[in-house]
Each structure stands twice: as structure tokens, then as C-alpha cells.
N, C-alpha and C positions, 0 to 999 in steps of 0.2 A: 504494500500500500504506500502511496506517495502522499505525504502531507506537506502543506505549504503554509509557512508562517511569515510574519512580517517583522522587519527590524527597522528601527528609526534611521532615516537617512534624509539628506537634503534633496527635496524635490527639485530645487533649482539646479543643482549640479547634474542630476540625472536626466532632466528634460530640457536643458538649455539648448542642446543641439536639435536633433529630430526626435519626434515621438516614436517614429518607426524603430529607432535604435534601441530605446528602452523596451518597447514592445517586443522586438525580436529577441533581445537578451532574456527577457522574462519567459517567453515561450520556449526558447532554446533550453533554458534551465529546467523547465517543467518536462519538456520532451526527453531530455537526456536522463533525468531522474526516473521517468516512467519506463524508458527503454531498459535502463539498468535494473530496475526492480523486476521487470518482466523477464529479463534474461537469466535471473538467478532463481529466486524462490518466490512464489506467489504470495507467501505469507510474510516475506521480509518487508520491512518498512524503511522507506527512504525519505528523509526530511529535507525539503528544499526551503531555504530561508530567502524570502524576497524582501527587498526594501519597500518602503512606503511608495516610492516613486514607481517601482516596477509594478506594484499592485495597481496603482492608478493608471499605468499604461495599459495593463490588461483590461481594465474596466472601461477605458476610454473608447468612445464611439469612433469608428474609423472616419477619417476626414472625407473620404469619398461619400460616405453616408451623410455627413454634415452638408456637403455641397448639394447633393440631390435633395435633401429635405429643405434646405434654404431656398433653392430654386423653386420648389413646389410652394413653399410659404409665400414667396414673393409673387408668384403667379396668382395665388388666391387673393392676396391683397390688391393686386392690380384689377382682378376680375370683380372685386367688391366695390371698386370706385364708382362713384356716380358719374353721369355724363359731364357734369360740371367740373369734375376733378380730372386733372391731367398731370402727366409727369410721374416721377417716381414716388410711390407711397412712403409714408413715414416708416423709418427703419428702427424706431425705438424699441419695438417688441423683440428684435433679434438679440440673442445673447452675443457675447464678445467674440466667440469662436465663429459663429455664423456671420457676424459682421465682417470679420477678417476675410472670410471666404469670398464675400462680395467685393470688398475693397481691393483684394489681390487678384480678382477675376480667376479664382481657382477653378480649374477644369474648363476654362474659357466659356463659362455658363452665364456670364453677366454682362450687361450692356455698359457702355461708357458712362451713361447717365447714372446707372445704378452704382457703379464703382465710385463716381464722384460723390454721390449722396452718402455712401457708406463711409468714405473717408471723412466727410464733414461730420457725420454722426460720431465717428471714433474720436475726432478732434474735440467735439463737444463734451464727450464723456471724460476725456483727459483733462479738459479745462475744469469740469465739475469736480474732479478728484482733487484739484489744487485750489479751488475757490475758498473752501473753508480754512485750510492752512494759511492761505494768503491773508484772509481776514484776521486770523489770529496773529500772524506775523506783524501786521500793522499795529497791533496793540502791544504785543509782548516784545517786539524787536528781535524775535528769534526766527531767522530764515531757515535754520536747520530743520524745523518741523516740515517745511515745504519739501525738502529733499527726502525726508523719511516717507512722506506721502507719495512722492514721485516713484520711489523704489517699490513701495507697496503696490502702486498701480501697475508698474511695469512687470513686476513678478506675477501679477494675476493674469498675464497674457496666456493664450493657448500655446501648446508646444509648437504649433506651426508658425505662429507669430514670433516666438522666441528664436526660431531657426533663421529668421531673416536678417540680412545685414543691417537694416534700419533699426531693428530692435536692439541689436548688439551695440551699435553706435550710441544709441540713446542711453542704454544701461551703463555702458562704460563711461559716458560723459557725465552722467549723474553721480556715479561713484567717485570719479576724479574730482568733480566740483565739490562734492561733500568733503572729500579729503582736504582739498585746498581751503575750504571754509574753516575746517578745524585747525589748520595751520595758521591761517591769517583771518581771524574772526571779523575784522573790520574792513575786509576787502571782498567785494562781490566777485566770485570766480568768473573767469572768462574761458569757457570750454565749448568748442564746437559741438553741437548736438544736445546741449543742456536744455531739457524741456522746461525746467524751472525758470531759468533766465529768460527763455523765450516767452513764457507765460507772463512774467513780470513786465517785460518790454511791451507785449501786446496789450496787457491790461492798462498800462500807463497811457498808451496811445488810444485806448478805447476800441481796440480791435479784437477783443475776445469774442467767442461765439455767442450769438444772440439766442435766447431761449425760443423754442417754437411757439407760434401763436397759440394762446391758451384755449381759444375756441376750437382749434384743430385738435388739441390734446383731448378736449372734452368729447369731440366727435369720435376719436379713436377709442376712448374709454367706453363710449356708448356701444360701439361696434363689438368690442371685446366682451362686454356684458351680454349683448344680444346673442353672441355665439354660445355662451354658457346656457342660455335659455333654449336655444335650438338643439344643442347637444343633449340637454336633459329631456327634451320632448322626444327626441329620437330614441332615447333609452327608456321611454315610458315613464318618466319622472317629472316632477315639477321642482322649480328652484325655490328654496326656502332660505330664510334669513336667520334662523335660530337652530343651533345644533341639537336642541332638544327634539326637534321635529325629525325623527329618524326616517320617516318614509320618503322624504324629499332629498333633493341634491342641494347641499349647502352652497350658497354663493361664495365664490373664492376670489378674493382680491389680494391675496398674499404675494402674488408675483407682480402686481401693478407697481410702477414707479411712483415716486412721491408726488409728482405733478399730476399724474392721472388720478391718484387718490384725492388730491386737492380739488381737481375739476369736478369730481363726483360730490365731494363733501360741500363745496361752495354752491354747486348747482346754478351757476349764473345764467344758463340758457334754459332752465326748467326742463332738462332732458332726463332727469333721474327720479326714481321713486323714493318714497320715504325709507323703505327697507334698504335700498341701495346706498342711500346717503348715510344711514345709521351704520351700515357695514363698513363703509369707507372711513367714517369717523372713528370707529372702533380700532381699525387697523392703524390709522394715523396716531391715535392715542397710545397704542401699544408700542409703536416705533419711537414716539416721543419719550415715553417712559424709559425705553431701553437706552436712549441717548443720555437722559438725565442720570440714570443708574450708573452708566459708564463713567460719568463725571464724578459721581459720589465715590465710586470704587477707586478712581485715580487719586482722589483726595485722601481717602481712607487708607490707601496703601502706604502712606507716609513718605513716598518719594517726592511728592510735590503738593503742598497744601493748596495751591491755586489750581489744581487739576480740574476741579468741578467748573470753576469759572471759565477756564480755557476751553473746556469741552463745549460749553454753551456758546461761547463766542465763535468757535470754529463752525459749529453746526448752524448757527444763525447766519453766518456769512456764506454758507454753501446753499442756503435756501433761496428760492424765488419769492417774490412778494406774495404770490398766491399760496405757496406752501406755508409761509409764515402765518398767513391769515387762517388757513385751515387748521393748523396745529395750535393756534392761539399763542404764537410766539410774538409778542408785541415789542415795540421799541423800548418799553419800560423794562421788560425782562432783560433785553440786551444791556441796557444802561445799568441795571442792578448787577449783572455778571461782570461788567467792566469795572464798576466801583469795587466789587468784591475782590477782583484780581488785583487792582491797584492798592487796596488796603493791605492785602496779604504781602505783596511785594514790598510795600513801604515798611511794614513791621519787620519783615525779614531783613531788610537793609539796615534798620535801626539796630537790631541785635547783632548783625554781622559786621556792622561798621563799613559796609561796602556799598558803593554806588557804581560798580563796574558796568559797562555797557555790554549788551549781548551781541550775538553774532550777526553779521550781515548789515552793518549800518549803511554801507554803500547802497545796498538794495532798498533799504527803507527810505533812503534819501530819494531814490527814484520813485518810490510810492507816495511821497509827499510828506514824510516826516520832517520836522523842523530841526535845524541845527546840524552839526557835523557828526554828532554821536547820538544814536537812538538808544536811550537808556530804558531799562525796564520800568514799566509803569508810566511812561510818557508817550504812549501811543496815541493814535488819532481818536477823536470822539465819534459818537454815532453820526452826528451831522456831517463830520468830515468826509465820511466815505460811503454812506448809504445813498 
């Protein structure tokens, strides 16, 4: 008998190249062990230890399947368009791997317009990943957080995306810039391919990606909900809004992005029912609570007493106006978090006798901070950057 167990390993190191390499290695290990076991004694046991990355590679859907499914999904979106709608449909419903398939024209299955739309959507998601950390950097004076967010975003790419020269250049540039910032905290790194520096530059010039029209987001949310109703009807069920109703199919908005949930909750065009609105609000409330809890945990860990305030500031900065309204995150909440952060930093400086500036003052100067040194606690006010 052949058993397979997992051992901790870096998914980044195993999947940085091609997913096929990790998959082939995992399959070869299993095949070799199986052959060895069969060639000796049917009762003998051969143990094959696979890394977490190898297990992930075995479970990963083939890219050919992703390409085919994405092409089918796009065709359905196009077919669902009204006569008044033209061009490429919104690609926000595609996951990152499917989006990469379109952007890279994998399998030569996608049009030039679809590729351009996918690249724009990917850029928008990258900007969204850096928006919150940028808002926090403007307050705390710490650009390092933006680099950590950039690394997290890049590492979340699919194996196919990681295998591209473009991804390698960006990852290497961010790591090099991060290292340079640690060596010279008051000098903004200058590294070709640095997506953080690029985002700061574009943000300063007002050239970051613009959120999609909110009414269009609401339209997509309506279509997604209608599909759930249609699927339920085809299965002989009805959609319900309470888990206690076991006979029906529970409305599921857990995979909806925050703007889509906000569109349902705010119901600006009167497109949604009371049950749908309540379901969306409950999901928003749950996500909001998770964000607040993460802030409390950061503060309670003892590593940084200002962690709660920083988490709120970052989350607030990453939200659109509609998302803030739906979640009940007012400017007063932001102001309270900002005041809390500054109070904690001020007390910390009094006890430590330090007023040293944090990293990246050159970047903060670009963002509009005053003076030549951006000191902790002297960031921009709400009115300065909203």
C-alpha cells in the first residue's frame, strides 16, 4: 500500500517556475512508489512524503481546463448582454487565474479587446491591493507596509502567472526596493519594475484606475442573483433567505465582491428585494467585523499597540464611497482611528524619548506630506486626502 503525507514547504519556491514541474514531480513520486510497492509485496507499505506545494499541484485544475471554462464563461456573459450593451462584458467575476488566461491570450482563445479588458481589470485589482496600505502610509509615514502588501499580492498569483518574465521582474524589483528601503529608510528606492513606486507616481498624478460605474456593478449583481434563482428553479427548489428554511436553496452572496454587496445593500436603483438586501447587509456586517477583529488581534498581540487603528485606517482607505456607506464606515470612524493612532504614537514617543522618522519620507513627500521628514503621527488629515 502506498500512503502519501505532506510536509511543510515553501509554496513559493516550489511553484515559482511552472506548475507543470511541481505536478510532474509529484506524480512521478507517486508512480515510482506505486510501481515499487507492486513489484515486491502487495502487503508492503511505501510512504511517499509530498510537500504542501506538491499536494497543491496535484489538486490544481489543469490550465487547459481553466482556458476552456473561461472561454465558455465569457461567451455566456456576452450572450447575456442586452442589445444596448456592446463590447467586452465586465470581467470582475473571473478569478485571478482565469483573468490571467484572458490577459495572456492563453490557447489563442481570446480577442484583442478581451485581452485589453483583462489587463485593465488585473491592473485595477493590483491598485486595490495597494490602496489601503497607501492610505495608511500617508498617516503613519511607513512605506514599508506598501511593499509587504505588494509581495503578498504578487505571491497570490497563479503558477502560470509566476512563470512569466513580467512577474519575475516585478517580484525581484519589489524585493530589491524593500531591501534598499531598509538600508536607506529616508530615500525612496528607484528600481525598474517596482509596482509600489509606480502606484505612488500614478496616484500622485491622479492616474490610478477608476472604479467601474456603480450602476453597472448593480446590474451585474442583479444578473448574478437572477442566475441563482434560475439554477434553483431548474433543480426544483426555491431561493430562501434564512438557513432555517431547509427545503429551499439559500441565497449565497459569499463570493460577491464588496462593491457588488454594497450595490445590493444600498439598492439605489430599486433593483433588489428586501431579502436580498438583508442578505447582503449581513455579509457586509460579517466582513466588517472580521476587519475590526483583525485590528483588535494586532493590538492585543503586543507587537504594536496602534495595530487596531492602523487596520481601520488601511481598510477605510481601500474602500469606495459606496462600500463605506454600506458598511457604515463614516468619516467620524476614520477620524477616531486617526486620533487613536496619533495618541498611541505620541505616548510611545514620550516614554521612549524618540521622535525618529519612519521609512520612506521621500515617498511621503511625493504624496503630499509636509516638511522634509515624515514623522510618525504627523500624517495627513481626513480632509487632506479623501
